[in-house]
C-alpha positions in Angstrom: 121.7 44.1 91.2 122.5 46.8 88.7 125.5 49.1 88.1 126.1 52.2 86.0 129.5 52.7 84.5 130.1 56.4 83.8 132.2 56.6 80.6 132.0 58.4 77.3 132.5 55.3 75.1 133.3 51.7 75.2 136.8 50.4 75.5 139.1 47.8 77.1 138.4 49.0 80.7 134.7 49.2 80.3 134.5 45.7 78.8 136.7 44.3 81.6 134.4 45.8 84.2 131.2 44.6 82.5 132.6 41.0 82.3 133.5 41.2 86.0 130.1 42.6 87.0 128.3 39.9 84.9 130.3 37.2 86.7 128.7 38.6 89.9 125.2 38.6 88.3 125.2 42.4 88.3 123.8 44.0 85.1 126.0 46.8 83.9 125.2 49.7 81.6 127.6 52.3 80.3 126.3 55.9 80.6 128.1 59.1 79.6 128.1 61.5 82.7 127.4 64.3 80.2 124.0 62.7 79.5 122.7 62.3 83.0 119.7 64.2 84.3 118.8 64.7 88.0 115.5 65.7 89.5 114.5 67.4 92.7 111.0 67.1 94.2 110.3 64.9 91.3 109.2 61.4 90.7 112.8 60.4 89.9 116.3 61.2 91.2 118.5 60.2 88.3 117.9 59.5 84.6 119.7 58.8 81.4 117.7 60.0 78.4 114.3 58.2 78.8 115.6 55.7 81.4 115.2 56.1 85.1 118.3 55.0 87.0 116.9 55.2 90.6 117.0 51.4 91.0 120.7 51.1 90.1 122.8 50.0 93.2 126.3 51.0 92.1 127.9 53.9 90.2 131.4 53.2 88.9 133.1 56.3 87.7 135.5 55.7 84.8 135.5 59.1 82.9 134.7 62.7 83.9 135.5 64.6 80.7 136.7 68.2 80.7 134.2 71.0 80.3 133.3 74.5 81.5 133.3 75.3 85.3 129.5 75.0 85.4 129.6 71.6 83.7 132.2 70.2 86.0 130.4 71.5 89.1 127.1 70.0 87.9 128.7 66.6 87.3 130.2 66.5 90.7 127.0 67.9 92.3 125.0 65.0 90.8 127.5 62.4 92.1 127.5 64.0 95.6 123.7 64.0 95.5 123.6 60.3 94.6 126.1 59.5 97.4 123.9 61.4 99.8 121.0 59.2 98.7 122.9 56.1 99.5 124.2 55.0 96.1 127.5 53.2 96.3 130.0 55.2 94.2 133.6 54.1 93.4 135.6 56.2 94.0 133.6 58.5 96.2 132.8 62.0 94.7 134.5 63.8 97.6 137.7 61.9 96.8 137.5 62.4 93.1 137.2 66.2 93.7 140.5 66.2 95.6 142.5 63.9 93.4 141.4 65.3 90.0 143.2 68.6 91.0 146.9 68.0 91.0 147.8 70.9 93.2 145.2 69.9 95.8 146.5 66.4 95.8 150.2 67.4 96.0 149.8 69.8 98.9 147.8 67.3 100.9 150.5 64.7 100.5 153.3 67.2 101.3 151.5 68.4 104.4 151.5 64.8 105.6 155.2 64.4 105.1 155.1 62.4 101.8 157.8 63.1 99.3 156.6 65.1 96.3 158.6 67.0 93.6 159.3 70.7 94.2 156.3 72.4 92.7 155.2 76.0 91.9 151.7 77.0 90.8 150.6 80.4 89.6 148.5 82.3 87.1 151.2 84.9 86.5 153.4 84.4 83.4 156.4 86.3 84.8 156.6 84.2 87.9 156.2 81.0 85.9 159.0 82.0 83.6 161.1 82.9 86.7 160.8 79.3 88.0 161.7 77.9 84.6 164.9 79.9 84.6 165.6 79.0 88.2 165.2 75.3 87.8 166.4 74.9 84.2 164.6 71.7 83.6 160.8 71.9 84.3 157.7 69.8 83.7 154.6 71.9 82.9 151.3 70.0 83.5 147.7 70.8 83.1 146.2 71.0 86.6 143.5 68.7 85.4 144.2 65.8 83.1 145.5 62.3 82.8 147.3 59.8 80.5 150.2 62.1 80.1 148.3 64.4 77.7 149.4 68.0 77.6 152.5 67.6 79.7 155.5 69.5 78.4 159.2 69.4 79.4 160.9 72.8 79.2 164.7 72.7 79.2 165.7 76.1 77.6 164.6 79.7 78.2 163.3 80.3 74.6 161.1 77.2 74.6 159.8 78.0 78.0 159.0 81.6 77.0 157.0 80.5 73.9 155.1 77.7 75.6 154.3 79.7 78.7 153.1 82.6 76.6 150.8 80.3 74.7 149.3 78.9 77.9 148.9 82.5 79.2 147.0 83.6 76.1 144.6 80.6 76.6 144.1 81.5 80.3 145.7 78.2 81.6 147.3 78.1 85.0 150.9 77.2 85.3 151.5 74.0 87.3 155.3 73.6 87.3 157.5 70.8 88.8 161.2 70.6 88.9 162.2 67.7 86.7 163.5 64.6 88.5 165.9 62.5 86.5 164.3 59.0 86.5 165.9 57.1 83.6 162.7 56.9 81.5 160.8 54.7 83.9 158.6 55.0 87.0 156.6 52.7 89.3 152.8 52.2 89.2 151.4 50.9 92.5 147.8 49.7 92.5 146.1 49.9 95.9 142.7 48.4 96.5 140.9 48.8 99.9 144.1 49.4 101.8 146.0 46.6 100.1 148.7 46.7 97.4 147.4 44.2 94.9 149.8 44.8 92.0 152.8 46.9 90.9 154.9 47.4 87.8 157.8 49.4 86.4 156.6 51.4 83.4 159.4 51.9 80.9 159.0 54.6 78.2 160.9 55.5 75.0 161.3 59.0 76.5 160.8 60.7 79.9 157.0 60.1 79.6 156.2 56.7 81.1 152.4 56.4 80.6 151.3 53.2 79.0 148.8 55.3 77.0 151.8 57.1 75.6 153.6 53.9 74.5 155.4 52.7 77.6 155.5 49.0 78.6 155.2 47.4 82.0 157.5 45.0 83.9 156.5 43.2 87.1 158.6 44.2 90.1 158.8 43.5 93.8 158.5 46.7 95.9 160.7 47.5 98.8 159.0 48.4 102.1 159.5 52.1 101.9 157.6 52.3 98.6 154.8 50.1 99.9 154.5 52.4 102.9 154.4 55.5 100.7 151.6 54.0 98.5 149.5 52.7 101.4 149.8 56.0 103.3 148.8 58.0 100.2 145.7 55.9 99.7 144.7 56.2 103.4 145.3 60.0 103.6 143.1 60.6 100.5 140.5 58.0 101.5 140.8 56.2 98.1 138.8 52.9 97.7 141.2 52.0 94.9 143.9 54.0 93.1 147.0 53.9 90.9 149.9 55.8 92.4 152.9 56.8 90.2 156.3 57.1 91.8 159.6 58.1 90.3 163.0 57.1 91.6 165.6 59.9 91.3 168.6 58.3 89.4 167.1 54.9 90.1 167.4 55.0 93.8 164.6 53.7 96.0 165.9 56.0 98.8 165.0 59.0 96.6 161.4 58.3 95.6 158.7 60.9 94.8 155.0 60.6 94.3 154.2 62.4 91.0 150.5 61.3 90.4 147.6 59.9 92.4 144.8 58.6 90.2 141.3 58.1 91.5 140.1 56.9 88.1 143.2 54.8 87.2 143.8 52.6 84.2 145.3 49.1 84.6 145.8 47.9 81.1 149.6 47.7 81.2 149.5 46.4 84.8 147.1 43.6 83.8 149.7 42.3 81.3 152.1 41.4 84.1 149.5 40.4 86.8 148.3 36.8 87.1 144.8 37.5 88.5 142.1 39.7 87.0 142.4 43.2 88.4 138.8 44.2 87.5 137.5 41.3 89.6 139.3 42.7 92.6 137.9 46.1 92.0 134.3 44.8 91.7 134.8 42.7 94.8 135.7 45.9 96.6 132.6 47.7 95.2 130.3 45.0 96.4 
């Protein structure tokens, strides 16, 4: 058995997955998705440089880097093609397409009655500035992105004007959310195959609570309403595994909001407060 791990470079998550795969006697190879080639009416379906990958059984998606519209479409087309040919891909390409887009994810959740922050999306600078003035305290996010990169908090009119104008000049869209006071912490819930396998409270030095931005994790026990929110989210989006981020307004479990759903989640911080090996659970799911 063989597996391809799609990632741009080696790192902690890649090494964890490789070790878990090796324990299952599955040979693993890291391949950048940007260096894949696909054939049609050819003697191969998928290749990496001079190596044919047709005999690989599993494709584990860890990184889909940014790029032009054509590049992004091609990468997803290749994954969809491989899924149609019967390759086992985690998470499924159709799911990644939904969840990589924050607006798409949020409106699906809202339409199913799940609590999400008040959100406004537009390409128009004037309307974006209007909502910054209306809400007073706003989070501006890239519509694509992760690890907390590029997220800006706008709390005054002058700062909002300058930042929004810079985004407008670079042809970025404005994805705005009303800031929810959450005491510099949030909850990460890790769901695998319809089961919550781990959870933590992530505590940051500022309003950003990503472990990649310096936050640390504490193990917690989840109340039932948070469990229900996480499991329903994973089910609605058809996620094989996911990391779901939830904020509690003023620390209240009764006022919880889903702020991120990750179809390519990290678990470094969560592993520090979890007794079992999370990568092993993910690979068990894949198999």
